[in-house]
C-alpha positions as CSV (number, residue, x, y, z in Angstrom):
1,M,137.0,103.8,135.6
2,T,136.8,103.8,131.9
3,I,134.4,105.2,130.4
4,S,132.1,105.0,127.5
5,L,133.4,107.8,124.1
6,D,129.8,107.1,123.1
7,C,128.0,108.2,127.3
8,E,127.8,111.6,125.7
9,I,127.8,111.6,121.8
10,V,124.3,111.2,120.6
11,Y,123.9,109.3,116.9
12,P,119.8,110.1,116.3
13,D,117.8,108.2,114.1
14,S,116.7,111.1,111.9
15,D,118.6,113.2,109.3
16,G,115.3,115.4,109.8
17,L,115.3,114.9,105.8
18,P,111.8,113.1,104.0
19,M,112.7,110.1,102.4
20,A,111.5,111.5,98.9
21,D,111.0,114.6,96.9
22,N,107.9,113.0,94.8
23,T,105.8,109.9,94.6
24,L,108.3,108.6,91.9
25,Q,111.6,109.0,93.2
26,F,109.7,106.4,96.5
27,R,108.6,104.4,94.2
28,W,112.4,103.4,92.7
29,I,113.3,103.6,96.6
30,V,110.2,101.0,97.7
31,L,110.9,98.5,94.4
32,I,114.9,98.5,94.5
33,K,114.4,98.3,99.0
34,E,111.4,95.5,99.2
35,N,112.8,93.7,95.8
36,L,116.4,93.4,97.8
37,D,114.5,92.0,101.0
38,L,112.7,89.3,98.7
39,L,116.4,89.0,96.6
40,F,118.3,87.5,100.8
41,A,115.4,86.9,102.5
42,D,117.0,83.6,102.9
43,Q,120.3,85.1,103.6
44,P,120.4,85.6,107.3
45,D,123.3,87.6,107.5
46,V,122.7,90.3,104.7
47,F,121.2,93.3,105.8
48,V,119.3,95.5,103.9
49,A,117.7,98.2,104.2
50,G,116.0,101.6,103.1
51,D,116.8,105.4,104.6
52,L,118.9,104.1,107.4
53,L,121.4,106.1,108.5
54,W,124.9,105.5,108.2
55,Y,127.4,106.0,110.9
56,P,131.3,104.9,109.8
57,V,132.7,106.4,112.8
58,Q,132.4,106.4,116.2
59,G,133.1,109.3,118.2
60,H,131.5,110.9,114.9
61,P,128.0,111.5,114.8
62,E,128.0,114.8,112.2
63,I,130.2,111.8,109.4
64,R,126.6,110.0,108.4
65,V,124.8,110.1,105.3
66,A,121.3,108.3,104.7
67,P,121.7,105.9,101.4
68,D,118.1,105.2,99.4
69,A,119.1,101.5,100.0
70,L,122.1,100.2,101.6
71,V,123.1,96.1,102.2
72,A,125.4,94.7,104.8
73,F,126.3,91.7,103.6
74,G,127.9,89.8,106.7
75,R,125.6,91.3,109.0
76,P,122.7,89.5,111.0
77,K,118.5,91.0,109.7
78,G,116.8,93.2,112.6
79,E,115.1,96.3,113.6
80,R,118.0,98.5,113.6
81,G,117.6,102.6,114.6
82,S,120.4,103.6,112.7
83,Y,124.1,101.9,111.5
84,K,126.4,101.7,113.5
85,Q,129.9,100.6,111.5
86,W,131.4,100.2,115.4
87,E,128.5,98.0,116.5
88,E,128.4,95.8,112.8
89,E,132.0,95.0,113.4
90,N,133.4,97.2,111.4
91,I,131.3,96.4,108.6
92,A,130.6,99.0,106.2
93,P,127.6,98.3,103.4
94,Q,129.1,97.7,100.6
95,V,126.2,98.3,98.2
96,V,124.1,101.1,98.2
97,F,121.3,102.7,95.8
98,E,120.7,106.7,95.6
99,I,117.6,107.2,93.8
100,L,117.9,111.0,92.5
101,S,115.2,113.8,92.6
102,P,115.3,117.2,90.7
103,G,115.7,118.4,94.8
104,N,119.4,116.6,94.1
105,G,122.6,119.1,92.8
106,S,125.5,118.0,92.1
107,G,127.2,119.6,95.2
108,E,125.5,117.0,97.8
109,M,125.6,114.2,94.9
110,S,129.8,114.6,94.5
111,R,129.8,114.7,98.4
112,K,127.6,111.8,98.3
113,Q,130.1,110.1,96.0
114,Q,133.1,111.1,98.1
115,F,131.9,109.5,101.5
116,Y,131.3,106.1,99.8
117,N,134.5,106.1,98.3
118,D,136.2,107.0,101.8
119,Y,134.0,104.5,104.0
120,G,134.8,101.3,102.1
121,V,132.0,100.9,99.9
122,E,132.0,98.1,97.4
123,E,129.6,98.9,94.3
124,Y,127.4,102.8,94.3
125,Y,124.3,103.3,92.0
126,I,122.7,106.2,91.0
127,Y,119.6,105.8,88.9
128,N,117.6,109.4,87.8
129,P,114.4,107.9,87.2
130,D,112.5,111.6,85.6
131,R,115.6,111.4,83.3
132,N,115.6,107.6,83.0
133,D,119.7,108.2,84.2
134,L,121.7,104.8,85.7
135,Q,125.0,105.7,86.7
136,G,127.8,103.5,88.3
137,F,130.3,102.8,90.4
138,C,132.4,99.6,91.5
139,R,135.6,100.1,93.4
140,T,139.0,98.7,92.1
141,E,143.0,99.5,94.0
142,G,142.0,103.2,93.1
143,G,138.5,103.7,94.8
144,L,135.2,104.3,93.3
145,S,135.2,104.1,89.7
146,A,132.8,104.8,87.3
147,I,131.5,101.7,85.2
148,E,131.3,102.1,81.9
149,E,129.3,100.1,80.6
150,I,126.6,100.2,82.8
151,Q,123.8,98.5,80.1
152,N,123.5,94.9,80.4
153,W,125.7,95.3,84.0
154,T,125.3,92.4,86.5
155,S,126.4,93.7,89.9
156,P,129.5,91.3,91.2
157,R,127.8,91.1,94.6
158,L,124.0,91.6,94.1
159,G,123.9,89.5,90.9
160,I,121.6,91.8,89.5
161,R,121.6,93.2,86.4
162,F,121.0,96.2,84.7
163,V,119.1,97.1,81.5
164,V,117.8,100.5,80.7
165,T,115.0,100.2,78.0
166,P,114.3,103.5,76.4
167,N,111.6,104.5,79.1
168,T,112.6,102.8,82.4
169,L,115.4,101.0,84.2
170,E,114.2,97.3,84.7
171,L,116.6,95.4,86.8
172,Y,116.7,91.1,86.6
173,R,117.7,88.5,89.7
174,A,120.2,86.2,88.2
175,D,117.3,83.2,87.6
176,G,116.0,85.6,85.3
177,R,112.9,87.1,87.5
178,P,112.3,90.8,87.5
179,F,112.2,93.5,89.7
180,L,108.5,94.5,90.9
181,S,106.4,96.1,92.9
182,F,104.1,94.3,95.1
183,L,101.5,95.7,93.1
184,E,102.4,93.8,90.2
185,L,103.3,90.4,92.5
186,E,99.7,90.5,93.9
187,Q,98.7,91.0,90.6
188,R,100.8,88.0,89.7
189,A,100.0,85.5,92.2
190,E,96.4,86.0,91.7
191,Q,96.6,85.2,88.5
192,A,98.5,82.2,89.1
193,D,95.4,81.5,91.7
194,Q,93.1,81.8,88.7
195,R,95.1,79.1,86.9
196,A,95.4,76.5,89.4
197,Q,92.0,76.9,89.7
198,Q,91.2,77.3,86.3
199,E,93.5,73.7,86.2
200,R,91.2,72.1,88.8
201,Q,87.8,73.3,87.5
202,R,89.4,70.8,83.9
203,A,90.7,68.4,86.2
204,Q,87.1,68.2,88.3
205,Q,85.6,68.9,84.8
206,A,87.6,65.3,83.6
207,D,86.5,63.2,86.0
208,Q,83.2,64.1,86.2
209,R,83.0,63.1,82.1
210,A,84.6,59.7,83.3
211,E,83.2,59.0,85.5
212,R,79.4,59.5,83.4
213,L,81.3,57.7,80.5
214,A,82.1,54.5,82.4
215,A,78.4,55.0,83.8
216,Q,77.0,54.5,80.4
217,L,79.4,51.8,79.7
218,R,77.7,49.9,83.1
219,A,74.5,50.5,81.6
220,L,74.9,48.3,78.2
221,G,76.9,45.3,80.7
222,I,81.0,46.7,79.7
223,E,83.3,47.1,82.7
224,P,85.2,50.4,81.9
225,E,89.2,49.5,82.4
226,V,90.7,51.6,85.4
């Protein structure tokens, strides 16, 4: 009888650590993850997740990491407790993001970078919102290499552009639309609704003026042209 390698092995869905250490870090994690969801909403074979444990090696639950955001091309959307690579056609997430907080030490980040290098990540982005500092790494023949000029860098996989302003990081889709929070998206939707309503009111008022003018012309015995 063949016994599955995973029969007695537990791969926890949680590492017991918080998703974020503060509101700023949390806001950036949500902004990036949710906008990536929107970016690939129409592509069923692109999986996006935030703070999801990734297990790259079957039989080794101790080898794991939970990127703040990850994108796996070639994998279907859907709910998961963790990303077990051997159950995902052995496809590693190609792009990962980490948003730093003051609690992230250099040793921890060095280990994460080594992990992403060892297990096949193609693009790795690190943003420190407290310092407004962005770093990026892209895979070359020798592994993950630092992106020397990150300003206006366009991700080969995602097609998004990174712009570091004096105060913050801005991310843009290929069509030029910026990454926005859900509050900003809702505000823009409301403004669009208000503009559409104003246009409808102007059109209605124009129709009413035309009807009044036509009535005045008929009263003078003139049939208005249609």
